[in-house]
N, C-alpha and C positions, 0 to 999 in steps of 0.2 A: 450416450458413452457415460461410462461409468465416470464419476468423482471420487477423486481420489481418497485413500485410506488414510486418515488423519488418529490416531490412537498414541496418548490421551490426547484430545481436542483441543490442542492449545499449541499454537506458533506465534513465528515476528510476525510481525508487518514485513512488507517492504521497505523498508527505510537506511536512511544512512550508517546505522550498526550492525548491517549484514553485506559489508563492501567488501571485506579483505578476506583471504582465504583462513586467517586467525580467527575470523570474528564468524564466521560459517562453518567452521570446525568447531567450535566453543556453542555454537546453538545445537550443530548436528550430534554433539558428546551430553547434550543435556540430557536426562532422563525423563525430566517433565514436559519437553517439546514433542508434539504427534509429528509435525513436519517441520521443515525448514524452506524459507521462501528467500528468495536473492533479491538484491538489491533491483530495480527496474535497469536493464540495458538496451543498447540499442545494437545492431548490426556492428554498428563502426565505432562505439563508444559515444559518449557525450563529452562536450567541450567546457568539462568544469573550472570555474573561474572561483579562488575561495575569497576574490573582492569585493565579487556581486553575489556565490549563491553561498549561502549561512544559514543559520539557526539559531534558538535560543529557546530557555524554558522560562516561564513567568509567571505569580502569581496573579491568580483569575480575576482577583479580590484587588489588588492597588496597580496590577500592572509594570510591577516591578520586574526587569528581568534581570536572569543571574548574569553578573558580570564576567564571567568563566564557564560557558556551557558544560564541559567536562566536573564541575564539581559544583553541579547543582542541590540548591537545600528542599528539603522536603515542603514545605510550602507553592514551590514553583512546580505547578503538576501542570498547566497548560503549554502548550510549545506552538512557536511561529516558525515556519520556515521558506526562504526562498530558491532553494534547490531546485535542482533540475532532473536528470538520472545519472544512473553510474558514469564514471569516465571510462570505467572498462569494457571493453566489448562483449558481445554473448559468447564469442568463443572462449575468455579468458574462463567465465563462469563455468564453462562446459567442462575444462580443463580442471578448476576446481573440484568442481564432480569428482571426477574421476577419480581422481586425487584423494577426496576423502574415501569414496568407496571402496578403494582400492586400500587403504589404512584399515577401513573395518573390516573389509572381509577377510583380511589377513589377523587380523586381535578376535572377531566373535565369529562363533560357531551355534547354530547357522549365523551368516551373515544380517547384519542391520536392512529390516524393508522399510527405515524411517523415508516416508516421499522428500524430495525436493519438488518444491517449485518457483520453475526458473518466468521472474514479471521479467516479460518485454515490451517491448514498444516501436513505433515505427508506422509509416503507412500501411495500409492494407496489403502489400505485393510485399513490405520487407519482414511483416508478420508472418507471413505465408513463408515466406523462407527462414524467420525462425521458426517456426513448427518445425520443416524438413529438418533441418538441421539438428532438434530436438531430438525426434521421431528419431533420426538415423543414432544418435548419442544414445538413445536407451537401448539398442542393439548392442551398445560396449560396458552398459554399469549392470550390473544389481539393482542397483537403487532406483524405485519405483521415480519415475518425473512426471509432472505436471507442467503447462503452460499456463500464465496468468497475463492475461496483455491489460495494462494499465494506460485506461482510455480516458484517464478523470485525474489527471497532473494540471494543477492551475496555474501554472508558474512561467508554461512555455511563450515570451510574445509572438502575438500573429496565428497561435495553434491555438484555438478555443479547445475546451476538452471534447472529443467525439462522441461521449458516452453521454453529451445533455442533447443531442442531437439523433434523432430517432431514422432519420435518411444515411445517415454517418457512419452509426451503430450497422445499421443492414450492410451496409458495403462490406464491413470488416469480417461479419459473420456470415453473409453470401460465400464472401469469398473462403472462406475457412473452409466450408461445407463445399465446396468443389476441389477444394485441396486434397482433405480426408478422402474424399470417394475417388480422386485419383489415383492417392495411393492404394486402398483398398485396388482397384480395378487393377493395379501393376501386381498387388502382390506382398509388397513392402510395405504395408502400413504395422506399426508398431503402434499399439494404445498408450497414446498420452493425451489425459486429461485436458479439457481447454475451458478455463475459466475468464470473467474481464473483471476488470477492477473500477468500480464506477463512483461517482463522485457522489459528494449529499447533494440530495433532489429535497429541495423546499418547498412544493406544491403538489397537489395532482398531478397533473398535465405531465408530470414530468414521468412520474412513475408510467405510466400508463405509454409515454412513446417508449420506454423501457420495454415494456411487455410486448406491446408491439412490432418492435424490433425483433425480439426473440421468437414470437409468434412467425412473422413472415418469412424469417430463416427456416422455421420449422417446416414450411412448404412449400420452399424454393424449390429450385430442382436441385439436384436429383432427390426428387419427392420419396423414393426409398430410402433415403437416409435421415435420422433425424436431425433437431437442432446442435449443434454441435457446442454449445454449453453447456458444460455440467456443474459447475460451480462460477455463484457470484462471488463476487469480494468485498461486501458493505463495511464502511464507505473510507475514503482516498478523504485527503485533507479540504476544508472549506477554505477558498479562494476569496477573494479579496481582503485579506483584512490586515491589520496596522496596529504595531505597536508602537509607542511614543515614548522617549525618554525626555524628560526637564534638562533643561541645563540655562547655567548663568551666563549670559554674556558679557564679557569683559568690561570693568570698571569705564571706558570710556564710551559706552553704549549709550543710548536713554535710560534715560532713569526710569524703575517699575512705576504704572499707572495705574496697577491695580486696585479698585476701592479696600481701603482699611490695611492696604500694607506702608510698611515706612517709606517715605519719600528719599530719594537718594542711593538705593540700591540699585546694582545689575538688576535687570530685567530679564524673568524666566522665561525661558522658552522650549518651545518641544520640537524634537527632531524624530525622525524614523530611526527606531531603533537597528533596523536590519537594513545592510544594504541590499539592493537587487540588480538585476538584468534592465530594469523600465527605469531605475533613480526612484521610485517611490517608496519603498521598502515595504511594498504590499505584497502580502505572501500567502502561503495555506496554513489555516488551524487547527490545530490538533490536540490532546489531552484530555485533561476534566471538562474543557468550555464545550468538548463536541459532542457528547457521550449522550446526550439525552435526545438531539438528530441525529446520531448514529442508531439508538435503540427502534428510533421512527422509523428511520429507513428499513431496520431489517424488518423488523413486525409488519411493514408497508407491502414490503417484496415480496414477503415469505406470504403473506394474504395472498397476492394478488396470484403469484405459481400456479398457488391450488385451485384458483378458478382455469384452468389452462390444464386437461388432462395432458395436453403435445408438451409440457413444461415443471407438471410437478415435482420429476424426478430433481430438477438443478437442485442443490443444493447454496447453503450460507456458509459464506464465512464471515461473522461478525468482526466488528475491529471500530475504534474509535473512542476512546478515552478509558478502557481499560487497564486498569493497573491493579487492583485486588479480587480478593476471591468474591467478594460482592456484586463488582462489575462486570466478572465471567458470569454467574450466576443468574444475573440480570438479560446479559445476552444471550444464554441458551434460552431463556425463557423465552426469548421474543422471536426465537425461531433461528439461531445459529445453528449450523452442525458444528463446527467447530469456530474456537475464538483464537483474533490475533492482536498483538498487542505491538507497539509502536515505539510514543512516546517514553512509556512505562520503562521500557528494556532501554534507549536512553540515558533515562533518570539512575535505573539501578542496578542495568547490567544484570545478567542473564542470568541470576538468583531471584530475577521477579518472577522467573514461572514456578520456582519453587516456592516462594509467597503465597502468588494465587495459588497452588493448588495444595496449602495450609502444610507445607510439609519446611520441617528446618535443614539447610545446610550445617555440612560441618560436621 
């Protein structure tokens, strides 16, 4: 399957700043984005709870977190989140896209062809249903659609990211291959590219498991169909990450016993900066601290894809810590066909795309 056409090769990642209709419309209207990604949705929405699903920006050197994430300073280039998925169901995002497509078709001639990449997740059965809904929706809108399957969120208790396990990946890929073939046999298939969003891999066997799953899917029945994946979004946030904030206990607490510190002072203790559904504050790390690992992931995956003729057409959307033109150039240099932006979008707003493109807004 052909990957989505993204020109210019710059877009947002799936993140909290592409949740609402207003956010998506602003991203779509930006002349420096070549595609727009929606926040990852489920068929029925995610039970978001602001008391435990949170994010912050922080300084990677001092670990000082922003008191107000909506007013982050320039030194806070890292991010940590304990978020899940969008509280809005897939049907709502399809409606948002229909509204945006309708407004652009009436105001531009010819209509814009900027793609929407609809990020979804769920079980393999649910993801196939998502694909059916998105394929049907493609027949209703002129805007090109693609589906990204988020198999890499580290923040869902008791649901480890499927993309870390070859057999789980194969389950999703073969189910989608069967679904695409079924639509084609019924004459109802509309081309909607499919991609997967992968987690940060940290050792060789994890990369091998990814390539093995893609290759197995390419060879699975029906054998006349190629691997259903046409793009890989690499990489999602790095799980098992923790930020701590120092606080002073009440004067009635035991006095400080730290060597060299004055006696009689309240003791300084560390508490996790964010709340989380597990109560630990552990979440997914992103932004500048993730950038070297993301570059390594894109470089390694691209090299491995080229070693398999049945997979060499798969393109990579590289993301992880890109916030300026140099980061964009680095990501392109290691093999990314397009570059996604997440943390920097949350910090700087949509203007970050003009900045990366070397343009001045206003």
